[in-house]
N, CA, C, O and the ligand as a Tripos MOL2 file, in Angstrom:
@<TRIPOS>MOLECULE
protein
  229   227    58     0     0
PROTEIN
NO_CHARGES

@<TRIPOS>ATOM
      1 N          -6.0660   -4.1740   13.1170 N.3       1 MET1
      2 CA         -5.1930   -3.0650   12.4100 C.3       1 MET1
      3 C          -5.6860   -3.0560   11.1210 C.2       1 MET1
      4 O          -6.0380   -4.0840   10.5440 O.2       1 MET1
      5 N          -5.7390   -1.7380   10.5450 N.am      2 PRO2
      6 CA         -6.0700   -1.5370    9.1730 C.3       2 PRO2
      7 C          -4.9530   -1.8490    8.2260 C.2       2 PRO2
      8 O          -3.7460   -1.8230    8.4690 O.2       2 PRO2
      9 N          -5.6480   -2.1940    6.9440 N.am      3 MET3
     10 CA         -4.7860   -2.6230    5.9100 C.3       3 MET3
     11 C          -3.8790   -1.4400    5.3850 C.2       3 MET3
     12 O          -4.3550   -0.3060    5.4180 O.2       3 MET3
     13 N          -2.9440   -1.5860    5.0320 N.am      4 LEU4
     14 CA         -2.3170   -0.5600    4.3450 C.3       4 LEU4
     15 C          -2.2070   -0.5630    2.7030 C.2       4 LEU4
     16 O          -1.8000   -1.5620    2.1090 O.2       4 LEU4
     17 N          -2.5230    0.3900    2.1590 N.am      5 TYR5
     18 CA         -2.7170    0.5830    0.6220 C.3       5 TYR5
     19 C          -1.5810    1.4380   -0.0790 C.2       5 TYR5
     20 O          -0.9060    2.2780    0.5160 O.2       5 TYR5
     21 N          -1.4740    1.1560   -1.2550 N.am      6 ILE6
     22 CA         -0.6970    2.1540   -2.1710 C.3       6 ILE6
     23 C          -1.3900    2.3850   -3.2460 C.2       6 ILE6
     24 O          -2.1370    1.5240   -3.7100 O.2       6 ILE6
     25 N          -1.2270    3.6780   -3.8370 N.am      7 LYS7
     26 CA         -2.0720    4.1210   -5.1980 C.3       7 LYS7
     27 C          -1.1960    3.4780   -6.4360 C.2       7 LYS7
     28 O           0.0260    3.4900   -6.5900 O.2       7 LYS7
     29 N          -2.2620    2.8950   -7.2970 N.am      8 CYS8
     30 CA         -1.7790    2.1880   -8.3500 C.3       8 CYS8
     31 C          -1.2950    3.1870   -9.5260 C.2       8 CYS8
     32 O          -2.1560    3.8090  -10.1460 O.2       8 CYS8
     33 N          -0.1400    3.3220   -9.7900 N.am      9 PRO9
     34 CA          0.4170    4.3470  -10.7520 C.3       9 PRO9
     35 C          -0.4340    4.4970  -12.0980 C.2       9 PRO9
     36 O          -0.6640    5.6080  -12.5750 O.2       9 PRO9
     37 N          -0.7850    3.5740  -12.5500 N.am     10 LYS10
     38 CA         -1.6200    3.2760  -13.4900 C.3      10 LYS10
     39 C          -3.1090    3.6550  -13.7900 C.2      10 LYS10
     40 O          -3.5580    4.1570  -14.8200 O.2      10 LYS10
     41 N          -3.7420    3.3100  -12.6930 N.am     11 THR11
     42 CA         -5.1760    3.6020  -12.5300 C.3      11 THR11
     43 C          -5.2620    4.7090  -11.4870 C.2      11 THR11
     44 O          -6.0800    5.5980  -11.7230 O.2      11 THR11
     45 N          -4.6230    4.7830  -10.4940 N.am     12 GLY12
     46 CA         -5.0720    5.8350   -9.4600 C.3      12 GLY12
     47 C          -5.7590    5.0960   -8.2580 C.2      12 GLY12
     48 O          -5.9440    5.5370   -7.1230 O.2      12 GLY12
     49 N          -6.0480    4.0390   -8.7000 N.am     13 LYS13
     50 CA         -6.8440    3.2140   -7.5390 C.3      13 LYS13
     51 C          -6.1270    2.6320   -6.4930 C.2      13 LYS13
     52 O          -5.0080    2.1590   -6.6940 O.2      13 LYS13
     53 N          -6.6830    2.6200   -5.3470 N.am     14 PRO14
     54 CA         -5.9550    1.9960   -4.0770 C.3      14 PRO14
     55 C          -5.9610    0.5000   -4.1570 C.2      14 PRO14
     56 O          -6.9450   -0.1910   -4.4200 O.2      14 PRO14
     57 N          -4.6020    0.0320   -3.8690 N.am     15 VAL15
     58 CA         -4.2250   -1.1310   -4.1430 C.3      15 VAL15
     59 C          -3.8290   -1.7960   -2.5390 C.2      15 VAL15
     60 O          -2.9350   -1.3080   -1.8490 O.2      15 VAL15
     61 N          -4.5890   -2.8730   -2.1460 N.am     16 PRO16
     62 CA         -4.1840   -3.3230   -0.7870 C.3      16 PRO16
     63 C          -2.8370   -4.0320   -0.7960 C.2      16 PRO16
     64 O          -2.6220   -4.8710   -1.6710 O.2      16 PRO16
     65 N          -1.8920   -3.7420    0.1460 N.am     17 THR17
     66 CA         -0.6290   -4.4510   -0.0450 C.3      17 THR17
     67 C          -0.7020   -5.8630    0.7360 C.2      17 THR17
     68 O           0.1150   -6.7530    0.5020 O.2      17 THR17
     69 N          -1.5710   -5.9790    1.5280 N.am     18 GLY18
     70 CA         -1.7390   -7.2010    2.3180 C.3      18 GLY18
     71 C          -0.9700   -7.0670    3.8730 C.2      18 GLY18
     72 O          -0.8470   -7.9800    4.6900 O.2      18 GLY18
     73 N          -0.5670   -5.8560    3.9910 N.am     19 MET19
     74 CA         -0.0300   -5.5420    5.2610 C.3      19 MET19
     75 C          -1.0170   -4.9150    6.0690 C.2      19 MET19
     76 O          -1.7410   -3.9920    5.6960 O.2      19 MET19
     77 N          -1.0210   -5.4810    7.2510 N.am     20 ASN20
     78 CA         -2.0720   -4.8890    8.3460 C.3      20 ASN20
     79 C          -1.0250   -4.1300    9.3810 C.2      20 ASN20
     80 O          -0.1410   -4.7240    9.9970 O.2      20 ASN20
     81 N          -1.2390   -2.9600    9.4460 N.am     21 VAL21
     82 CA         -0.0280   -2.0970   10.2390 C.3      21 VAL21
     83 C          -1.1050   -1.1880   11.1930 C.2      21 VAL21
     84 O          -2.2770   -0.9560   10.8990 O.2      21 VAL21
     85 N          -0.4020   -0.7470   12.3930 N.am     22 SER22
     86 CA         -1.0520    0.3140   13.2730 C.3      22 SER22
     87 C          -0.7300    1.5370   12.6580 C.2      22 SER22
     88 O           0.3940    1.6450   12.1670 O.2      22 SER22
     89 N          -1.6320    2.6080   12.5900 N.am     23 LYS23
     90 CA         -1.5570    3.7930   12.2560 C.3      23 LYS23
     91 C          -0.5870    4.6680   12.7220 C.2      23 LYS23
     92 O          -0.2370    5.6070   12.0080 O.2      23 LYS23
     93 N           0.0040    4.4540   14.0610 N.am     24 GLY24
     94 CA          1.0530    5.1600   14.5640 C.3      24 GLY24
     95 C           2.4370    4.5340   13.9360 C.2      24 GLY24
     96 O           3.5390    5.0180   14.1930 O.2      24 GLY24
     97 N           2.2840    3.6400   13.2630 N.am     25 MET25
     98 CA          3.6950    3.0030   13.2320 C.3      25 MET25
     99 C           4.4550    3.7020   12.0950 C.2      25 MET25
    100 O           3.9120    4.2370   11.1290 O.2      25 MET25
    101 N           5.7090    3.6380   12.3130 N.am     26 ASP26
    102 CA          6.6540    4.0510   11.4400 C.3      26 ASP26
    103 C           6.8320    3.2000   10.1210 C.2      26 ASP26
    104 O           7.2630    2.0480   10.0580 O.2      26 ASP26
    105 N           6.4420    3.9430    9.1580 N.am     27 LEU27
    106 CA          6.3700    2.8850    7.8120 C.3      27 LEU27
    107 C           7.6200    2.8160    6.9870 C.2      27 LEU27
    108 O           7.7800    2.0800    6.0130 O.2      27 LEU27
    109 N           8.5700    3.7450    7.5280 N.am     28 SER28
    110 CA          9.7320    3.8520    6.6780 C.3      28 SER28
    111 C          10.5730    2.4900    6.5890 C.2      28 SER28
    112 O          11.5150    2.3800    5.8040 O.2      28 SER28
    113 N          10.2200    1.5910    7.3380 N.am     29 GLY29
    114 CA         10.9810    0.3740    7.2680 C.3      29 GLY29
    115 C          10.4700   -0.5510    6.1610 C.2      29 GLY29
    116 O          11.0310   -1.6210    5.9250 O.2      29 GLY29
    117 N           9.4420   -0.1410    5.5140 N.am     30 PHE30
    118 CA          9.0900   -0.9140    4.3570 C.3      30 PHE30
    119 C           9.8360   -0.2860    3.0200 C.2      30 PHE30
    120 O           9.6800    0.8960    2.7120 O.2      30 PHE30
    121 N          10.4660   -0.9780    2.4380 N.am     31 SER31
    122 CA         11.1240   -0.6210    1.0150 C.3      31 SER31
    123 C          11.0910   -1.8450    0.1730 C.2      31 SER31
    124 O          11.1710   -3.0060    0.5740 O.2      31 SER31
    125 N          10.9570   -1.4100   -1.1030 N.am     32 ASN32
    126 CA         10.6770   -2.3050   -2.3970 C.3      32 ASN32
    127 C          10.0080   -3.6550   -2.0190 C.2      32 ASN32
    128 O          10.3920   -4.8060   -2.2230 O.2      32 ASN32
    129 N           8.7970   -3.1320   -1.3530 N.am     33 ASN33
    130 CA          7.7200   -4.6420   -1.3130 C.3      33 ASN33
    131 C           6.9800   -4.6400   -2.8270 C.2      33 ASN33
    132 O           6.5840   -3.6350   -3.4180 O.2      33 ASN33
    133 N           6.9090   -5.8660   -3.2420 N.am     34 GLY34
    134 CA          6.0800   -5.8160   -4.4620 C.3      34 GLY34
    135 C           4.7350   -6.3160   -4.1230 C.2      34 GLY34
    136 O           4.5110   -7.1300   -3.2270 O.2      34 GLY34
    137 N           3.8180   -5.7570   -4.9250 N.am     35 VAL35
    138 CA          2.2840   -6.3130   -4.6030 C.3      35 VAL35
    139 C           1.6310   -6.4630   -5.9990 C.2      35 VAL35
    140 O           1.8200   -5.6560   -6.9090 O.2      35 VAL35
    141 N           0.8540   -7.5510   -6.0930 N.am     36 ASN36
    142 CA          0.2590   -7.7480   -7.0980 C.3      36 ASN36
    143 C          -0.9830   -6.9870   -7.3500 C.2      36 ASN36
    144 O          -1.9850   -7.2990   -6.7060 O.2      36 ASN36
    145 N          -1.0440   -5.8660   -8.3520 N.am     37 CYS37
    146 CA         -2.2030   -5.0910   -8.5730 C.3      37 CYS37
    147 C          -3.3480   -5.7590   -9.0150 C.2      37 CYS37
    148 O          -3.2120   -6.4700  -10.0100 O.2      37 CYS37
    149 N          -4.6980   -5.6650   -8.3670 N.am     38 PRO38
    150 CA         -5.7060   -6.2260   -9.0970 C.3      38 PRO38
    151 C          -6.4650   -5.5580  -10.2570 C.2      38 PRO38
    152 O          -7.3060   -6.0820  -10.9880 O.2      38 PRO38
    153 N          -5.9070   -4.0410  -10.2850 N.am     39 HIS39
    154 CA         -6.5450   -3.2800  -11.2960 C.3      39 HIS39
    155 C          -6.0400   -3.4470  -12.7220 C.2      39 HIS39
    156 O          -6.7180   -3.5080  -13.7480 O.2      39 HIS39
    157 N          -4.6370   -3.5120  -12.5800 N.am     40 CYS40
    158 CA         -3.9230   -3.4300  -13.9310 C.3      40 CYS40
    159 C          -2.9440   -4.9510  -14.1000 C.2      40 CYS40
    160 O          -2.3560   -5.2150  -15.1480 O.2      40 CYS40
    161 N          -2.9170   -5.6770  -13.1030 N.am     41 ASN41
    162 CA         -2.3910   -7.1070  -13.0740 C.3      41 ASN41
    163 C          -0.9170   -6.9960  -13.3220 C.2      41 ASN41
    164 O          -0.2910   -7.8170  -13.9930 O.2      41 ASN41
    165 N          -0.4100   -5.9810  -12.7680 N.am     42 GLN42
    166 CA          1.2150   -5.8170  -12.7100 C.3      42 GLN42
    167 C           1.5940   -5.8970  -11.2560 C.2      42 GLN42
    168 O           0.7820   -5.9080  -10.3310 O.2      42 GLN42
    169 N           2.7920   -5.9470  -11.1510 N.am     43 ILE43
    170 CA          3.3800   -5.9540   -9.7880 C.3      43 ILE43
    171 C           3.9720   -4.4500   -9.4070 C.2      43 ILE43
    172 O           4.8660   -3.9800  -10.1100 O.2      43 ILE43
    173 N           3.5580   -3.8620   -8.5060 N.am     44 HIS44
    174 CA          3.9400   -2.5940   -8.1630 C.3      44 HIS44
    175 C           4.8960   -2.6150   -6.9500 C.2      44 HIS44
    176 O           4.6410   -3.1940   -5.8940 O.2      44 HIS44
    177 N           6.0070   -1.9310   -7.2120 N.am     45 TYR45
    178 CA          6.8830   -1.9880   -5.7990 C.3      45 TYR45
    179 C           6.6260   -0.5470   -5.1020 C.2      45 TYR45
    180 O           6.4340    0.5400   -5.6470 O.2      45 TYR45
    181 N           6.6810   -0.8760   -3.7380 N.am     46 TRP46
    182 CA          6.2840    0.4760   -2.9910 C.3      46 TRP46
    183 C           7.3990    0.6810   -1.8120 C.2      46 TRP46
    184 O           8.1970   -0.1920   -1.4700 O.2      46 TRP46
    185 N           7.3280    1.7350   -1.3640 N.am     47 ASN47
    186 CA          8.2220    1.8620   -0.1620 C.3      47 ASN47
    187 C           7.1940    2.5490    0.9000 C.2      47 ASN47
    188 O           6.1960    3.1400    0.4860 O.2      47 ASN47
    189 N           7.4730    2.4480    2.2310 N.am     48 GLY48
    190 CA          6.5590    2.8900    3.2790 C.3      48 GLY48
    191 C           6.0140    4.3030    2.9960 C.2      48 GLY48
    192 O           4.8340    4.5470    3.2460 O.2      48 GLY48
    193 N           6.8150    5.2250    2.4930 N.am     49 ARG49
    194 CA          6.1960    6.6590    2.4110 C.3      49 ARG49
    195 C           4.9530    6.5100    1.2990 C.2      49 ARG49
    196 O           4.0930    7.3900    1.2800 O.2      49 ARG49
    197 N           4.8790    5.4550    0.4350 N.am     50 ASP50
    198 CA          3.5700    5.3660   -0.5690 C.3      50 ASP50
    199 C           2.4210    4.8800    0.0650 C.2      50 ASP50
    200 O           1.2710    5.0070   -0.3550 O.2      50 ASP50
    201 N           2.8230    4.2430    1.2310 N.am     51 GLY51
    202 CA          1.4840    3.4730    2.1260 C.3      51 GLY51
    203 C           0.5720    4.4670    2.3690 C.2      51 GLY51
    204 O           1.0520    5.5980    2.4370 O.2      51 GLY51
    205 N          -0.7960    4.3370    2.5410 N.am     52 PHE52
    206 CA         -1.8510    5.1310    3.1620 C.3      52 PHE52
    207 C          -2.8770    4.4120    3.5160 C.2      52 PHE52
    208 O          -2.8050    3.2190    3.2210 O.2      52 PHE52
    209 N          -3.9130    4.8120    4.1180 N.am     53 PHE53
    210 CA         -5.1010    4.0660    4.6910 C.3      53 PHE53
    211 C          -6.3430    4.6370    4.0900 C.2      53 PHE53
    212 O          -6.5640    5.8440    3.9910 O.2      53 PHE53
    213 N          -7.2210    3.5760    3.6540 N.am     54 LEU54
    214 CA         -8.1630    3.7710    2.8660 C.3      54 LEU54
    215 C          -9.5510    4.6950    3.5170 C.2      54 LEU54
    216 O         -10.4230    5.2150    2.8200 O.2      54 LEU54
    217 N          -9.4880    4.7250    4.7810 N.am     55 ASP55
    218 CA        -10.3390    5.3390    5.5340 C.3      55 ASP55
    219 C          -9.8770    5.8620    7.0080 C.2      55 ASP55
    220 O          -8.9540    5.2140    7.5010 O.2      55 ASP55
    221 N         -10.3140    6.7820    7.6610 N.am     56 ASP56
    222 CA         -9.7150    7.2880    8.8390 C.3      56 ASP56
    223 C         -10.8990    6.7270    9.9980 C.2      56 ASP56
    224 O         -11.2750    7.4780   10.8980 O.2      56 ASP56
    225 N         -11.3150    5.6160    9.8830 N.am     57 LYS57
    226 CA        -12.1160    5.1980   11.1440 C.3      57 LYS57
    227 C         -11.1060    4.9440   12.3920 C.2      57 LYS57
    228 O         -11.5510    4.6030   13.4880 O.2      57 LYS57
    229 ZN         -1.7210   -0.9830  -10.8860 Zn       58 ZN58
@<TRIPOS>BOND
     1     1     2 1
     2     2     3 1
     3     3     4 2
     4     3     5 am
     5     5     6 1
     6     6     7 1
     7     7     8 2
     8     7     9 am
     9     9    10 1
    10    10    11 1
    11    11    12 2
    12    11    13 am
    13    13    14 1
    14    14    15 1
    15    15    16 2
    16    15    17 am
    17    17    18 1
    18    18    19 1
    19    19    20 2
    20    19    21 am
    21    21    22 1
    22    22    23 1
    23    23    24 2
    24    23    25 am
    25    25    26 1
    26    26    27 1
    27    27    28 2
    28    27    29 am
    29    29    30 1
    30    30    31 1
    31    31    32 2
    32    31    33 am
    33    33    34 1
    34    34    35 1
    35    35    36 2
    36    35    37 am
    37    37    38 1
    38    38    39 1
    39    39    40 2
    40    39    41 am
    41    41    42 1
    42    42    43 1
    43    43    44 2
    44    43    45 am
    45    45    46 1
    46    46    47 1
    47    47    48 2
    48    47    49 am
    49    49    50 1
    50    50    51 1
    51    51    52 2
    52    51    53 am
    53    53    54 1
    54    54    55 1
    55    55    56 2
    56    55    57 am
    57    57    58 1
    58    58    59 1
    59    59    60 2
    60    59    61 am
    61    61    62 1
    62    62    63 1
    63    63    64 2
    64    63    65 am
    65    65    66 1
    66    66    67 1
    67    67    68 2
    68    67    69 am
    69    69    70 1
    70    70    71 1
    71    71    72 2
    72    71    73 am
    73    73    74 1
    74    74    75 1
    75    75    76 2
    76    75    77 am
    77    77    78 1
    78    78    79 1
    79    79    80 2
    80    79    81 am
    81    81    82 1
    82    82    83 1
    83    83    84 2
    84    83    85 am
    85    85    86 1
    86    86    87 1
    87    87    88 2
    88    87    89 am
    89    89    90 1
    90    90    91 1
    91    91    92 2
    92    91    93 am
    93    93    94 1
    94    94    95 1
    95    95    96 2
    96    95    97 am
    97    97    98 1
    98    98    99 1
    99    99   100 2
   100    99   101 am
   101   101   102 1
   102   102   103 1
   103   103   104 2
   104   103   105 am
   105   105   106 1
   106   106   107 1
   107   107   108 2
   108   107   109 am
   109   109   110 1
   110   110   111 1
   111   111   112 2
   112   111   113 am
   113   113   114 1
   114   114   115 1
   115   115   116 2
   116   115   117 am
   117   117   118 1
   118   118   119 1
   119   119   120 2
   120   119   121 am
   121   121   122 1
   122   122   123 1
   123   123   124 2
   124   123   125 am
   125   125   126 1
   126   126   127 1
   127   127   128 2
   128   127   129 am
   129   129   130 1
   130   130   131 1
   131   131   132 2
   132   131   133 am
   133   133   134 1
   134   134   135 1
   135   135   136 2
   136   135   137 am
   137   137   138 1
   138   138   139 1
   139   139   140 2
   140   139   141 am
   141   141   142 1
   142   142   143 1
   143   143   144 2
   144   143   145 am
   145   145   146 1
   146   146   147 1
   147   147   148 2
   148   147   149 am
   149   149   150 1
   150   150   151 1
   151   151   152 2
   152   151   153 am
   153   153   154 1
   154   154   155 1
   155   155   156 2
   156   155   157 am
   157   157   158 1
   158   158   159 1
   159   159   160 2
   160   159   161 am
   161   161   162 1
   162   162   163 1
   163   163   164 2
   164   163   165 am
   165   165   166 1
   166   166   167 1
   167   167   168 2
   168   167   169 am
   169   169   170 1
   170   170   171 1
   171   171   172 2
   172   171   173 am
   173   173   174 1
   174   174   175 1
   175   175   176 2
   176   175   177 am
   177   177   178 1
   178   178   179 1
   179   179   180 2
   180   179   181 am
   181   181   182 1
   182   182   183 1
   183   183   184 2
   184   183   185 am
   185   185   186 1
   186   186   187 1
   187   187   188 2
   188   187   189 am
   189   189   190 1
   190   190   191 1
   191   191   192 2
   192   191   193 am
   193   193   194 1
   194   194   195 1
   195   195   196 2
   196   195   197 am
   197   197   198 1
   198   198   199 1
   199   199   200 2
   200   199   201 am
   201   201   202 1
   202   202   203 1
   203   203   204 2
   204   203   205 am
   205   205   206 1
   206   206   207 1
   207   207   208 2
   208   207   209 am
   209   209   210 1
   210   210   211 1
   211   211   212 2
   212   211   213 am
   213   213   214 1
   214   214   215 1
   215   215   216 2
   216   215   217 am
   217   217   218 1
   218   218   219 1
   219   219   220 2
   220   219   221 am
   221   221   222 1
   222   222   223 1
   223   223   224 2
   224   223   225 am
   225   225   226 1
   226   226   227 1
   227   227   228 2
@<TRIPOS>SUBSTRUCTURE
     1 MET1         2 RESIDUE 1 A MET
     2 PRO2         6 RESIDUE 1 A PRO
     3 MET3        10 RESIDUE 1 A MET
     4 LEU4        14 RESIDUE 1 A LEU
     5 TYR5        18 RESIDUE 1 A TYR
     6 ILE6        22 RESIDUE 1 A ILE
     7 LYS7        26 RESIDUE 1 A LYS
     8 CYS8        30 RESIDUE 1 A CYS
     9 PRO9        34 RESIDUE 1 A PRO
    10 LYS10       38 RESIDUE 1 A LYS
    11 THR11       42 RESIDUE 1 A THR
    12 GLY12       46 RESIDUE 1 A GLY
    13 LYS13       50 RESIDUE 1 A LYS
    14 PRO14       54 RESIDUE 1 A PRO
    15 VAL15       58 RESIDUE 1 A VAL
    16 PRO16       62 RESIDUE 1 A PRO
    17 THR17       66 RESIDUE 1 A THR
    18 GLY18       70 RESIDUE 1 A GLY
    19 MET19       74 RESIDUE 1 A MET
    20 ASN20       78 RESIDUE 1 A ASN
    21 VAL21       82 RESIDUE 1 A VAL
    22 SER22       86 RESIDUE 1 A SER
    23 LYS23       90 RESIDUE 1 A LYS
    24 GLY24       94 RESIDUE 1 A GLY
    25 MET25       98 RESIDUE 1 A MET
    26 ASP26      102 RESIDUE 1 A ASP
    27 LEU27      106 RESIDUE 1 A LEU
    28 SER28      110 RESIDUE 1 A SER
    29 GLY29      114 RESIDUE 1 A GLY
    30 PHE30      118 RESIDUE 1 A PHE
    31 SER31      122 RESIDUE 1 A SER
    32 ASN32      126 RESIDUE 1 A ASN
    33 ASN33      130 RESIDUE 1 A ASN
    34 GLY34      134 RESIDUE 1 A GLY
    35 VAL35      138 RESIDUE 1 A VAL
    36 ASN36      142 RESIDUE 1 A ASN
    37 CYS37      146 RESIDUE 1 A CYS
    38 PRO38      150 RESIDUE 1 A PRO
    39 HIS39      154 RESIDUE 1 A HIS
    40 CYS40      158 RESIDUE 1 A CYS
    41 ASN41      162 RESIDUE 1 A ASN
    42 GLN42      166 RESIDUE 1 A GLN
    43 ILE43      170 RESIDUE 1 A ILE
    44 HIS44      174 RESIDUE 1 A HIS
    45 TYR45      178 RESIDUE 1 A TYR
    46 TRP46      182 RESIDUE 1 A TRP
    47 ASN47      186 RESIDUE 1 A ASN
    48 GLY48      190 RESIDUE 1 A GLY
    49 ARG49      194 RESIDUE 1 A ARG
    50 ASP50      198 RESIDUE 1 A ASP
    51 GLY51      202 RESIDUE 1 A GLY
    52 PHE52      206 RESIDUE 1 A PHE
    53 PHE53      210 RESIDUE 1 A PHE
    54 LEU54      214 RESIDUE 1 A LEU
    55 ASP55      218 RESIDUE 1 A ASP
    56 ASP56      222 RESIDUE 1 A ASP
    57 LYS57      226 RESIDUE 1 A LYS
    58 ZN58       229 GROUP 0 **** ****
């Protein structure tokens, strides 16, 4: 299953959430998850609607 990413609000770069989910999955169940951002070294909190996949393979 593909990795779910969020966008870093500071750098605009994709941040892997550590969650592998299927693309058809309803992401609305994810809320207030914290991920340690490798770009700016801060924790970003994200909801399911923030998530995206890096490629469409
Ligand atoms: Zn960041």
